[in-house]
Every structure is written in structure tokens, then in C-alpha cells.
C-alpha positions as CSV (number, residue, x, y, z in Angstrom):
1,M,-19.8,41.9,77.8
2,I,-23.0,40.6,77.1
3,R,-21.9,38.7,74.1
4,L,-19.2,37.1,75.6
5,R,-21.9,36.2,78.5
6,R,-24.0,34.8,75.8
7,S,-21.0,32.7,73.6
8,A,-20.3,31.3,77.1
9,S,-23.6,30.1,77.9
10,A,-24.4,28.7,74.6
11,A,-20.8,26.8,74.4
12,A,-22.1,25.3,78.3
13,L,-25.4,24.5,76.6
14,T,-23.9,22.8,74.1
15,L,-21.2,21.2,76.0
16,T,-24.6,20.0,78.2
17,A,-26.3,18.0,75.2
18,V,-22.9,16.3,74.4
19,A,-22.9,14.8,77.4
20,A,-26.5,13.9,77.7
21,T,-26.2,12.5,74.1
22,V,-23.0,10.5,75.2
23,L,-24.4,9.2,78.4
24,G,-27.4,8.6,77.0
25,F,-25.5,6.1,74.1
26,A,-23.6,4.3,77.2
27,G,-26.0,4.0,79.9
28,P,-27.6,1.1,78.0
29,A,-25.0,-0.5,76.8
30,A,-23.5,-0.8,80.2
31,A,-27.0,-2.4,81.8
32,H,-26.8,-5.7,79.4
33,V,-27.5,-8.9,80.4
34,T,-24.5,-10.4,81.8
35,V,-23.2,-14.1,83.0
36,N,-21.4,-13.9,86.4
37,P,-18.5,-15.0,87.3
38,K,-17.2,-14.5,84.0
39,E,-13.9,-16.8,83.8
40,A,-14.3,-20.3,84.6
41,T,-12.0,-23.6,84.1
42,Q,-12.2,-26.2,81.5
43,G,-13.5,-29.5,82.4
44,S,-14.6,-27.7,85.7
45,Y,-18.1,-27.2,87.0
46,G,-20.0,-24.3,88.2
47,R,-22.4,-22.2,89.7
48,F,-23.6,-18.9,87.5
49,A,-26.0,-16.3,87.6
50,L,-27.2,-14.8,84.2
51,R,-28.0,-11.5,85.5
52,V,-30.9,-9.2,84.0
53,P,-31.3,-5.4,84.5
54,N,-34.4,-3.9,83.3
55,E,-33.8,-1.1,81.0
56,S,-37.1,0.5,80.4
57,D,-38.9,2.7,82.1
58,T,-42.6,1.3,82.0
59,A,-42.4,-2.3,81.3
60,S,-41.5,-5.4,82.9
61,T,-39.4,-8.1,81.7
62,V,-41.3,-11.2,81.8
63,K,-39.6,-13.7,79.5
64,I,-35.3,-14.9,79.6
65,E,-34.7,-16.9,76.5
66,V,-31.1,-18.8,77.1
67,N,-29.3,-20.3,74.3
68,L,-26.2,-22.6,74.9
69,P,-23.9,-22.6,72.3
70,E,-24.5,-25.7,69.7
71,N,-20.1,-26.1,68.9
72,A,-19.8,-26.4,72.9
73,P,-22.1,-29.1,74.4
74,V,-22.9,-29.1,78.4
75,G,-23.4,-32.8,79.8
76,S,-25.2,-31.6,83.4
77,V,-27.0,-28.5,83.1
78,S,-29.5,-27.4,86.2
79,T,-31.2,-24.4,87.4
80,M,-32.2,-23.3,90.8
81,P,-35.6,-22.3,91.6
82,V,-36.7,-17.9,91.1
83,P,-39.8,-17.2,93.0
84,G,-42.4,-15.7,90.9
85,W,-40.6,-17.8,87.5
86,T,-41.4,-20.8,85.9
87,V,-38.1,-22.4,83.9
88,A,-38.6,-24.8,80.3
89,V,-35.6,-26.5,79.2
90,E,-35.2,-27.6,75.4
91,K,-32.7,-30.3,74.7
92,R,-30.7,-31.6,71.4
93,K,-29.4,-34.7,69.9
94,V,-25.4,-34.3,70.2
95,D,-22.9,-36.1,68.2
96,P,-20.7,-37.6,69.6
97,P,-21.9,-38.0,72.9
98,I,-20.6,-36.4,75.7
99,E,-19.1,-37.9,78.5
100,V,-19.9,-37.2,82.2
101,H,-19.2,-39.7,85.1
102,G,-18.6,-42.7,82.7
103,S,-22.3,-42.5,80.8
104,Q,-22.0,-41.6,77.8
105,L,-25.0,-38.8,77.2
106,T,-26.9,-38.5,73.9
107,E,-28.5,-35.2,74.4
108,A,-27.8,-31.7,76.0
109,V,-29.6,-28.7,76.8
110,S,-29.9,-26.0,74.3
111,K,-32.2,-23.6,75.6
112,L,-33.8,-22.2,79.3
113,T,-36.2,-20.2,79.1
114,W,-37.7,-18.4,82.1
115,T,-41.5,-16.9,82.6
116,A,-42.4,-14.8,85.1
117,A,-45.9,-15.5,86.9
118,A,-48.6,-13.4,85.5
119,G,-48.2,-9.5,87.3
120,G,-44.7,-10.2,88.2
121,G,-41.1,-10.0,86.5
122,V,-38.5,-7.3,86.6
123,K,-39.8,-4.1,87.1
124,P,-38.2,-0.8,85.8
125,G,-34.9,0.1,88.3
126,E,-34.5,-3.8,88.9
127,F,-33.1,-6.6,88.5
128,Q,-32.8,-10.5,88.6
129,E,-30.2,-13.6,88.6
130,F,-31.5,-16.4,87.2
131,P,-28.9,-19.1,88.5
132,I,-27.6,-22.3,86.6
133,S,-25.0,-24.9,86.9
134,L,-22.8,-25.8,84.3
135,G,-20.3,-28.8,84.0
136,P,-18.0,-30.3,82.7
137,L,-17.1,-27.0,80.8
138,P,-16.3,-27.9,77.1
139,Q,-12.6,-27.6,76.1
140,V,-13.3,-24.5,73.9
141,D,-11.9,-21.0,74.8
142,K,-15.3,-19.5,75.6
143,M,-19.3,-20.0,75.9
144,V,-21.5,-17.4,73.8
145,L,-24.5,-17.2,76.0
146,K,-27.4,-15.5,73.3
147,T,-30.2,-14.0,75.1
148,L,-33.6,-12.6,74.5
149,Q,-35.0,-10.4,77.0
150,T,-38.8,-9.8,76.5
151,Y,-40.6,-7.0,78.2
152,S,-44.2,-6.8,79.0
153,D,-45.5,-4.0,76.6
154,G,-44.2,-6.8,73.8
155,N,-40.9,-5.3,73.1
156,V,-37.3,-7.6,72.9
157,S,-34.1,-6.5,73.2
158,R,-31.7,-9.5,71.8
159,W,-28.3,-10.5,73.6
160,I,-26.8,-11.9,70.9
161,E,-23.9,-10.2,68.9
162,E,-20.5,-11.5,69.7
163,P,-17.9,-9.0,71.1
164,T,-14.7,-9.2,69.5
165,P,-11.5,-8.7,71.0
166,G,-9.9,-5.2,70.9
167,A,-12.5,-4.0,68.9
168,E,-15.5,-1.7,70.7
169,E,-18.3,-3.4,72.4
170,P,-21.2,-4.3,69.9
171,E,-24.7,-2.7,70.5
172,N,-26.3,-5.5,71.7
173,P,-23.6,-8.0,73.2
174,A,-24.1,-11.7,74.8
175,P,-23.5,-12.5,78.2
176,V,-19.6,-14.8,77.5
177,L,-18.2,-17.3,80.2
178,A,-14.5,-17.5,79.2
179,L,-13.1,-20.8,79.8
180,A,-9.3,-21.3,80.8
181,A,-7.8,-24.3,80.1
182,A,-6.7,-26.8,83.4
183,A,-3.1,-26.3,84.3
184,A,-1.6,-29.6,83.5
185,S,-0.5,-32.1,86.0
186,P,2.9,-32.4,87.3
187,S,5.1,-34.6,85.2
188,A,5.6,-38.5,86.8
189,A,9.1,-38.2,85.5
190,P,10.5,-36.5,88.9
191,A,8.4,-38.7,91.1
192,S,10.3,-41.7,88.9
193,A,13.4,-40.3,89.1
194,A,13.4,-39.1,93.1
195,T,12.2,-43.5,92.7
196,A,14.8,-44.4,91.3
197,A,16.9,-41.9,93.4
198,K,15.9,-43.7,96.6
199,D,16.9,-47.1,94.9
200,D,20.1,-46.6,94.6
201,D,20.4,-44.7,97.9
202,D,18.9,-48.2,98.9
203,D,21.3,-50.3,96.9
204,D,24.6,-48.0,98.0
205,D,23.0,-49.0,102.2
206,S,23.2,-52.1,101.5
207,G,26.3,-52.9,99.9
208,S,27.8,-50.7,102.8
209,T,26.5,-52.8,105.1
210,V,27.5,-56.0,104.0
211,T,30.9,-54.6,103.3
212,V,31.1,-53.3,107.1
213,L,30.2,-57.4,108.1
214,G,32.8,-58.5,106.0
215,V,35.2,-56.8,107.8
216,V,33.8,-57.4,110.9
217,G,34.3,-61.3,110.1
218,L,37.3,-60.7,108.6
219,L,38.9,-59.4,111.7
220,A,37.2,-61.8,113.9
221,G,38.8,-64.6,112.6
222,L,42.1,-62.9,112.4
223,G,41.6,-62.6,116.0
224,G,40.7,-66.2,116.4
225,L,43.6,-67.4,114.5
226,A,46.3,-65.3,116.6
227,L,44.7,-66.4,120.0
228,G,45.0,-70.2,118.9
229,G,48.3,-69.3,117.8
230,L,49.4,-68.3,121.1
231,A,47.9,-71.1,123.3
232,F,49.5,-73.4,120.9
233,A,52.8,-71.7,121.1
234,R,52.1,-71.9,125.5
235,T,51.7,-75.7,125.3
236,R,54.4,-76.2,123.5
237,R,56.7,-74.0,126.4
238,E,55.3,-75.7,129.0
239,P,57.6,-79.0,130.5
240,T,55.7,-82.4,130.0
241,P,54.9,-83.8,133.8
242,K,56.9,-86.5,134.6
243,S,55.3,-90.1,136.1
């Protein structure tokens, strides 16, 4: 009986250790930097937020660097003030230019860097959102926003690995904004067909009106001839007055 109890206790300790190990590995992977919302439409404008959780138990997050993909430049990029933080914007040349509201832009934002004020930052157990406005969103299926997260103790988390569909999530996944193609505009053919059908109906109506008016005119003419004939016949039958 004692041996059975010892075996059960050993098994329980083993399961606890395994669970702690699994949860220990799963925790950090679930707390990486993300972009919210995670989906948008190509060609549209949108407001997004980089959500940055602090994974350290002792240090604060004091700097966030977000790199916009070179293969998907965005013409308009703006940031919202975040209390306690300053933001620096870096640009690069683009060729061919990006068209935004009829203007050809030869530069695009390549990097955004938020830096916390002295003594500030995202403290342990907290998270911070950094809002940005993007548009028009490029004609690609996704934007990979590789991000560096710097802590007050000098450690850097590099969220730069691109997730692969169907595969396990990488250890340091980059935030990904999925972009869906815009819905196709309705074809002009049905409208043209409807217009043509309406024109045909109008032509039919016009033709019918002309036909009706012709028949009425013909009947009126025949009626006039009949009345004239009766009047003539009556005149022939009446005697001529004697002088």
C-alpha cells in the first residue's frame, strides 16, 4: 500500500512538472506583439493598434521599433499621441511612386520608433497600444510588421519571424496584417441591358400610341364621309321649291 501511494505521488509530481513546462513554453508565445484589427481590405484606409505586452517580471518596455515592409509601401502613415512616449518617423525612397489622392509620392514611411520618457514605459504585468493610421493599403495579401521590443535592462525581444500558414507558430512571430482583395464592383452590363430594354419598351409604347392615333383618325374620316353621303342623299330626295 505504501509503495502504491509513493508511485501515485511520483506520477502526480511528474505530471505537474510536465504541465508547468508546457505552460511555461506556451505563455510567452501567446504574449507577443500583435496588430489589431488583424484583417483589412486592400486599397482602404484604417486605424490599427500595435498591442505590446510586457513579458518581463523586472524590467519595463522602453522602446518599440516597427518596420513597415519594403514590398508593400503605404502612402499615408500617421500616428496618434501616446502619453509618456515620443515617436520618430523614418522614410525611404520608393520607385515606382505611390499614388495617393492623385499625387505621386516618391517617399514612404519605412520605420516607426516609440521611445518612453525617462522612468516611464510599459511596466511588468501591463500592456500598451500604439495607434497608427494606414492607407491606402497595398495590393498584397499581407503586411508583416517586424517589431523590436527593448526593455529597460537592455534585453531586446525580436518579433520578426513570419508565420507560415498551416505550420506551428514560430517562437518570435511578427505582427501580421492580412489584406483581402476589395469586392469587385457590379458590372455595367446589366444596367446597359436594362436601359436598352427600357428604350425598347419606350419604342413599343410610342409605336402603339401612333397606331392608336392612326386608327382613331381613320375612323373619324370614315364617319365624316358617311355623314356627308347621308346629307347628299337627303338633298336629292327633297322637292325643288316652285317659284
